[in-house]
C-alpha positions as CSV (number, residue, x, y, z in Angstrom):
1,X,-12.2,-1.2,57.8
2,X,-11.4,-1.5,54.1
3,X,-13.2,0.7,50.8
4,X,-14.3,-0.5,47.8
5,X,-11.0,2.0,46.7
6,X,-8.6,-0.3,48.9
7,X,-8.5,2.5,51.5
8,X,-7.9,2.1,55.2
9,X,-10.0,3.8,58.0
10,X,-9.4,2.8,61.4
11,X,-6.7,2.4,64.4
12,X,-3.6,0.2,64.5
13,X,-2.5,-0.5,68.4
14,X,1.2,-0.3,68.0
15,X,3.8,-1.3,70.8
16,X,6.5,1.8,69.8
17,X,10.4,-0.1,70.5
18,X,12.8,1.6,72.9
19,X,14.8,4.2,71.1
20,X,11.9,4.7,68.2
21,X,10.4,8.1,67.8
22,X,6.6,8.2,67.7
23,X,7.3,9.6,64.0
24,X,9.4,6.1,63.4
25,X,6.5,4.1,64.5
26,X,3.7,6.5,62.5
27,X,5.8,6.0,59.3
28,X,6.6,2.4,59.9
29,X,3.1,2.4,59.3
30,X,2.4,4.5,56.4
31,X,4.5,3.0,54.1
32,X,2.2,0.4,53.4
33,X,-0.6,3.1,53.3
34,X,0.2,5.3,50.9
35,X,-1.4,8.4,49.8
36,X,-3.1,8.4,52.9
37,X,-3.3,10.4,56.0
38,X,-2.1,9.5,59.3
39,X,-1.7,10.0,62.8
40,X,-1.2,9.4,66.4
41,X,-3.1,9.9,69.0
42,X,-0.3,10.8,71.7
43,X,3.5,11.2,71.9
44,X,5.8,9.0,73.7
45,X,9.9,10.1,74.3
46,X,12.4,8.3,72.4
47,X,12.9,6.0,75.6
48,X,9.2,5.0,76.1
49,X,8.0,2.3,74.9
50,X,4.2,0.8,74.8
51,X,1.0,1.6,73.2
52,X,0.7,4.0,70.2
53,X,-2.6,4.1,68.5
54,X,-2.0,5.2,65.2
55,X,-4.4,6.4,62.9
56,X,-5.3,5.9,59.0
57,X,-7.7,7.6,56.8
58,X,-10.9,9.0,58.3
59,X,-9.9,8.0,61.8
60,X,-7.2,10.8,62.0
61,X,-10.6,12.7,62.2
62,X,-10.6,11.6,65.8
63,X,-7.5,12.3,66.6
64,X,-8.2,14.9,69.5
65,X,-10.9,13.3,70.9
66,X,-9.4,9.5,70.9
67,X,-6.2,11.5,73.0
68,X,-8.5,12.5,75.8
69,X,-9.4,9.1,77.5
70,X,-7.3,7.7,80.1
71,X,-4.0,6.8,80.3
72,X,-1.8,3.7,82.0
73,X,1.7,3.5,82.6
74,X,4.0,1.2,84.0
75,X,6.9,4.2,85.2
76,X,10.4,3.6,86.7
77,X,12.0,6.0,88.8
78,X,16.2,6.6,89.6
79,X,16.8,7.9,92.7
80,X,19.2,10.0,94.2
81,X,20.0,11.6,90.9
82,X,18.0,14.7,88.9
83,X,18.7,15.7,85.4
84,X,17.6,18.9,83.7
85,X,15.5,16.8,81.0
86,X,13.6,15.0,84.6
87,X,14.5,11.5,82.4
88,X,17.3,9.4,82.1
89,X,18.4,11.6,78.5
90,X,19.3,14.3,80.6
91,X,22.3,15.7,81.7
92,X,22.8,14.8,85.5
93,X,22.1,18.5,87.5
94,X,21.7,17.8,91.5
95,X,22.1,14.3,93.5
96,X,21.4,13.9,97.0
97,X,21.5,10.5,99.3
98,X,18.6,7.9,99.0
99,X,16.9,7.5,102.1
100,X,16.2,4.0,103.7
101,X,12.7,3.0,102.0
102,X,10.3,0.7,102.6
103,X,6.9,0.0,100.7
104,X,4.2,1.0,103.5
105,X,6.2,5.4,103.5
106,X,6.6,4.8,99.6
107,X,2.5,3.7,99.1
108,X,1.7,6.5,101.7
109,X,3.6,9.1,99.7
110,X,2.3,7.8,96.4
111,X,-1.6,8.2,97.4
112,X,-0.9,11.7,97.7
113,X,-0.8,12.5,94.7
114,X,-4.2,11.0,93.6
115,X,-6.6,12.9,92.6
116,X,-6.9,16.9,90.8
117,X,-3.1,18.1,91.7
118,X,-1.1,21.0,90.7
119,X,1.5,19.6,88.2
120,X,4.4,21.7,86.8
121,X,5.5,20.5,82.9
122,X,9.0,19.6,82.1
123,X,11.2,22.7,81.0
124,X,12.3,20.2,77.9
125,X,9.0,19.7,76.7
126,X,6.9,20.5,73.4
127,X,4.7,23.2,75.0
128,X,4.2,26.3,73.9
129,X,5.0,29.2,75.7
130,X,5.0,33.0,74.1
131,X,4.7,30.9,70.8
132,X,8.1,28.6,71.1
133,X,8.3,25.3,71.9
134,X,9.8,25.0,76.0
135,X,12.8,22.6,74.8
136,X,13.6,24.9,72.3
137,X,14.0,27.9,75.0
138,X,15.7,25.6,77.6
139,X,18.5,24.3,75.1
140,X,19.3,27.9,74.6
141,X,19.3,28.2,78.5
142,X,16.9,30.7,78.9
143,X,15.5,30.2,82.4
144,X,11.6,29.7,82.2
145,X,9.1,29.9,85.1
146,X,7.0,26.8,83.6
147,X,3.3,28.1,85.3
148,X,1.9,24.8,87.2
149,X,-0.9,23.2,85.2
150,X,-4.0,21.1,86.9
151,X,-4.3,17.4,85.9
152,X,-5.9,14.4,87.3
153,X,-4.3,10.9,88.4
154,X,-6.5,8.3,89.1
155,X,-4.7,5.6,90.7
156,X,-1.0,5.2,91.8
157,X,0.2,1.9,92.4
158,X,3.9,0.6,94.1
159,X,4.8,-2.1,91.8
160,X,8.5,-2.7,93.0
161,X,11.4,-1.2,95.3
162,X,15.0,-1.8,95.2
163,X,17.6,0.7,97.2
164,X,17.5,3.5,94.9
165,X,14.5,2.7,92.5
166,X,10.9,2.7,92.3
167,X,8.4,1.6,90.2
168,X,5.1,2.1,90.1
169,X,2.1,2.0,87.9
170,X,0.0,5.7,87.3
171,X,-3.5,5.8,85.9
172,X,-4.2,9.7,84.5
173,X,-6.0,12.0,82.5
174,X,-4.7,13.7,79.6
175,X,-1.8,16.7,79.6
176,X,0.0,14.3,82.8
177,X,3.6,14.3,83.0
178,X,5.0,11.4,84.0
179,X,8.5,13.3,84.3
180,X,7.1,15.1,86.2
181,X,5.2,12.8,88.7
182,X,8.5,10.9,88.9
183,X,10.5,14.3,89.9
184,X,7.7,15.0,92.7
185,X,7.8,11.5,94.3
186,X,11.9,11.4,94.6
187,X,11.4,15.2,96.2
188,X,8.8,14.2,98.7
189,X,10.6,10.7,99.5
190,X,13.1,13.1,100.8
191,X,15.8,12.5,97.8
192,X,16.2,13.7,94.4
193,X,15.3,11.2,91.0
194,X,14.2,10.9,87.2
195,X,12.0,9.0,85.2
196,X,14.6,6.2,83.8
197,X,12.3,3.9,82.0
198,X,8.6,4.4,80.7
199,X,6.1,2.3,79.2
200,X,2.2,2.9,78.4
201,X,0.0,0.1,79.1
202,X,-3.4,1.7,78.2
203,X,-5.1,4.8,76.5
204,X,-8.5,6.0,75.2
205,X,-9.5,2.4,76.3
206,X,-7.4,0.5,74.3
207,X,-4.2,-2.0,75.5
208,X,-1.3,-3.6,74.2
209,X,-3.1,-7.0,73.8
210,X,-2.8,-7.2,70.2
211,X,-0.4,-4.8,70.0
212,X,1.9,-4.9,66.7
213,X,5.5,-4.6,66.6
214,X,5.9,-2.0,64.0
215,X,9.8,-3.5,63.0
216,X,7.7,-6.4,61.8
217,X,4.9,-5.1,59.6
218,X,3.2,-5.4,56.2
219,X,-0.1,-4.4,54.7
220,X,-1.9,-7.9,55.5
221,X,-1.0,-7.3,58.7
222,X,-2.4,-4.1,58.9
223,X,-5.3,-5.1,57.2
224,X,-6.2,-7.7,59.5
225,X,-5.6,-5.8,62.9
226,X,-7.0,-2.3,62.2
227,X,-10.0,-0.9,64.7
228,X,-12.9,0.0,62.2
229,X,-14.1,3.3,62.5
230,X,-17.4,2.1,63.6
231,X,-15.6,0.1,67.3
232,X,-13.8,3.5,67.7
233,X,-16.7,5.9,67.6
234,X,-19.0,3.4,69.9
235,X,-16.8,4.4,72.6
236,X,-18.1,7.8,72.6
237,X,-21.2,8.9,74.3
238,X,-24.2,9.5,72.0
239,X,-25.9,12.3,71.4
240,X,-29.3,12.7,69.9
241,X,-29.8,15.6,67.2
242,X,-33.1,16.7,66.2
243,X,-33.3,16.2,62.2
244,X,-32.7,19.1,60.8
245,X,-29.3,19.2,62.4
246,X,-28.1,15.8,60.9
247,X,-27.6,17.0,57.5
248,X,-25.9,20.0,58.4
249,X,-23.6,18.3,60.9
250,X,-22.9,15.6,57.9
251,X,-21.6,18.1,56.0
252,X,-19.3,19.4,58.7
253,X,-21.0,22.2,59.8
254,X,-20.4,23.5,63.4
255,X,-23.7,22.8,65.5
256,X,-24.9,25.9,67.7
257,X,-23.8,25.4,71.3
258,X,-27.4,25.2,72.9
259,X,-28.1,22.3,70.7
260,X,-25.2,20.2,73.2
261,X,-26.4,21.5,76.0
């Protein structure tokens, strides 16, 4: 969506490459929309690839809403070795033999993760505890007890299996750590493991179809592929308001809680 003053407002689906931070991908877009606000709906670690929804202009105000939708991932778990970060970028901390696995037993284990579950986030994560990011405490060697959180996994399917690895597709709600799923799955299989590869396939109803490579992007590409504000807001459930609240909301004022009940 382009306004008369040549400003852009909307979302761009980006396929983040491995080794890039989410900020790298955002910066690749930002250099072509200078002077405008820009953000994204959910961080991907540098080792991960896949869908990052980059928001431009007025669309940045929708970030916390668009980030609450369902996410879908393809994840590979390396079995037999656990690391301190619970992914391939960490230092090995524990190793165990990998038992002989078959698809049926693996599917049975994975099915136990579907629904509302208690999940312990990784120590190396951006969650705050005591006013500080957990990963900063972990880097100092602090032994922090991270409390479990309630998350929702809608579906989890086996997509591949080898002697010391398995691949799974996961559909989940916001706040779910796939690294934690990887570690927990390995433990339930009778061994240890870590997340060795991750690709985000979907977020908030948007998929990888048409997602752009940020290494090969220009202003014409952004204008042609930008998802406009009308397409973004139509994904939310409508709320009917009495006329007296319309101007109040349009001016950025909060609504009384009872209006949304």
